[in-house]
N, C-alpha and C positions, 0 to 999 in steps of 0.2 A: 504494500500500500504506500502510495507516494505521500511524503510528508507535506502538509500545507505550507505555503510560503510564510504565513505569519508565525508558524512554529519555528521555522528556520531563522527568521529575523529575531524572534524573541530569544532563541538559544544563543545566537551570536552576540546579542546585546548583553545578556547575562554573563557570558564568558568574558567579553571585553571588560565589563565592569569589574568582575572578580579579578581579572589580570591586573587592572589598574590599581586596585586595592593592594594587591600583593607586591607590585613593583614600586609603588609610590614611596615607601620608606627608603628603599635603596636609592631611588632618584634623589630624594631629599638629602641623604647622607652625602652623595656625590656633589650635589649642588652646594651644600654648606661648606664642603672642603675647599671650594673656590671663592668663598665670601670672606670679606674682612670682618673684624670684630664688630664694627658699627652695623653692617648689614645683618649679621647674625642676630644681634640683639634688637633689631628693628621690629616694630609691631606690624609692619607691612609684610605680607607673605609673597615672596617671589621665588618660584621654582628655578627660574633662570637668573643667575646673578647679574645685577645691573652693572657692577664693576668687577668682573672676574679677576682674581689675583692668585698667584702661586706662593704667596708668602707663608701660607700654612704648611705647604710641603717643604719650602726652604727652611722653615724653622725646625723641622725634624732633624736637620743635620747641624743645627747651631748649638755649640756647647753651652750657651747661655739659656737655652730653652728648657722645657720640662724633660726632654730626652737626655740632657746633659752631655750630648755628643756621643751617646752610646747606641744610636739607632742601628748601626751595622752590627754591633755586638748582639743586640736583641734579635735582629733578623737572622743572623747566623745561628744563634742559640735555638731559636724556634725551628729553623729548617733542619738543623742537625738532630734535634730531639724528635721531630716528627718523622724524619726519614728512618732513623734507627728504630723507633717504635713500630713503624710500618713493617720494616724488614723482620724484626724479631717476632712481631705478632703473627704475620702471615706465615713465616717458616714454622713456628711452633704449632700454630692453629692448623695448618694444612697437614702436617704429619700426625698430629693427634686426631684430627677429624678422619683421616684416612684409616687409621687403626680402628677407630670406633665404627667405621662404616664397613670394613672388610674382614675384620678378625673377631673371633669369639674368645673371650677370656673372662676370668673371674673379676667381678666388680664393674663390668661394662655398663650395666643398666644404672647402678648407683652413681657412677661417674658422670653419665649423661645427665642424670637428674640433678647432680651437683652443679654442673655448668648452667643448667636452666634456672636453678634456685638462686644462684649467685647474681642473676640479672634482676632479681626482685628487690635487692637492697640498694639504697643510694650509695654513691661513691664516698660520701662524707664519713660513712661508718668505718671505712678502711683508713681514714686519715691518720688517726692516732697510732694504731699498730704499725702502719707503714713508716710513720715518722720515727717511731722508736727503733724500728728495724734498720731502715736505710740511713737515717741521719745520725742517730746516736750510736748504734752498734757498728754499722759499716762505715760511718763517717763520710757519707756522700753528700753532705749539705753543700749547696751552691755548686753542684756538679750536674752535668747533663744526665749522667747515669741514674741519678736518683729519680728523675722524672721519667726516664725511659722505662725503668722497671715498674714504677708506679702506674704509668699509663698502660703498659702491657698487661698488668694485672687486671685492669678493668676491660681491656679490649679483647683479650684472648678468649674468654668464655663465649662471647657473642660470635666471634669469628669461627670458633670450633663448631658451634651449633649450625651456623649458616653453611659452612663448607661440608659438614657431614650430610646435611640435607641434599646438597648438590652432588656429592660423591655417590649417594644412594641411587641417583637417577642414571648414573653411568653403567652400561652393561659390563658385567664382570668377565664376559667372554673375551673382550679385548685384552684384558690382562692375562687371561689364560693362554691366549694365542701368543702374546709376547713372551710368556715364560717358556712356551714350546720352542720359540725361536732363540732361546738362550738367555733371556733377560732374567735377572733376579727380582726380588720384591721391590727393592729400591729403584732398579732400572725401569721396571714397569711403571712404577709410580712417577718417576721423573720424566720419562719419555712418552708415556701414553696418557696417564691421568692428568698430569699438570697442564699439558697443552689443551686438552679437552675441557679443563676447568677454568679457562681464562675468565669467563664471565663472573663466576663465583669468587675467584681470587681477586679480580679487579674491584668487586664490590667490597670485599672485606678489607682490602688495602686502602680503599677510599675511606671506609669507616675508621680504620686505625689512624690514618693520617689526620682526619678531621678531629678525632678525639684528642690527639696530641697537640695539634696546631691551635685549637680554640680553648683548651682547658685553662682555667684561671685559678681555682682554689688550691690545687696541689702546688702549682708554680708559686703562688703567694706564700705558701708555708715553707717550701723547700728552698726557695731562693731569697736571700737577704742582701746580697751585694748588687749594686746597680749594674755592673758589667755582666752579671750572670742572669739578668732578667730575660724573660721572653716578651714577645710583642703584646700579648694580652695584659701582662703586668704593666708594660709601658703605657698602654692606653689610659689606665686609671690615674696616672700621674698628672694628666692635663686637667683633672677635676678635683678640687679639694675645697675645704671650708672657706678659703679666702678668695680663690680665683676659679673661674670656669672658662677655660679656653676650648670652646666648642669647635672652632675651626680646626685647631690642631688635632682634637680628638677625632673628628670626621676624616681628616686627611690620613691619619695613621690607620683608621678603620678601613679606609679604601685600600691602602697598601696591604693590610692584613688579608683582605679577601682575594687579592690577585693570585697568590700561589694556590689557593684552594680552587679557584676557577680554572687555572691551568691544569692542575692535577685531575680535576673532574673531566676536563676535555680529553686528556690522555686516557684516563680510565674508561671514558665513554667510547672512545675509538676501539680499544681492546674489547670492550663489552660487546659492541656491535659485531666486530670481526669474529669473536668467539661464538656468538649466537648463530651467525650465518654459516660457520664451519660445520657445526653439528658433530654428532658422534657416530652414528650408524645410519647408513642409507639403505634403502630397499626394504 
């Protein structure tokens, strides 16, 4: 049955309105990052800056600003922590998920339930024990490894559950054929399962990266030196009880989102290619 014209028009109007509501905050952040302090505090609302300026972005590299000249330190710390967390989480989660999907052993069901149960608790519950373990006992305060281990603790259970569900959909006959050709368990996993699991691995890698890149609470507790801060910690320095530099805050927020958008673009490409490749034909 052909859809009436008015229904098509109404559907598109609703979708356009919902899209505008979703992207307006993003556009406002970008617009504010190009405004001077006078325009930011003005009572008149202008989405497009009347006098666009780059002073908010230039101030990020000024030693006299809220960044203290540590912008590149923060950026490097955030990137290093996010990349290491992604690599560690994907590697451990993929191997654990593969064993849970393909092998039978004692404690398999309780272990799967444990991963699921761990997702029910907020991350703040782990803050005190992780601080005692990593900062006090292992003396990893103000080091990237403290956050890498802390972030991996929260990211791995979710990644294991997601990858296990994906591995379950792959036919085991492919691995059996690979073993007949002489590959061992690890060879079959690395050469057969991993290439076919590109979509699942890309999603879990993106989740792990986002978890490490945007996290604020753990970084606030484990990092006390300005040169060891990450970008989310740096954003809060622009707003305090005496001054509110909204332009600088928005400028740094825009920069924070750029690596995430690039990572999503790369992950999306692998996701599409993995889905189009498929596992078994015929």
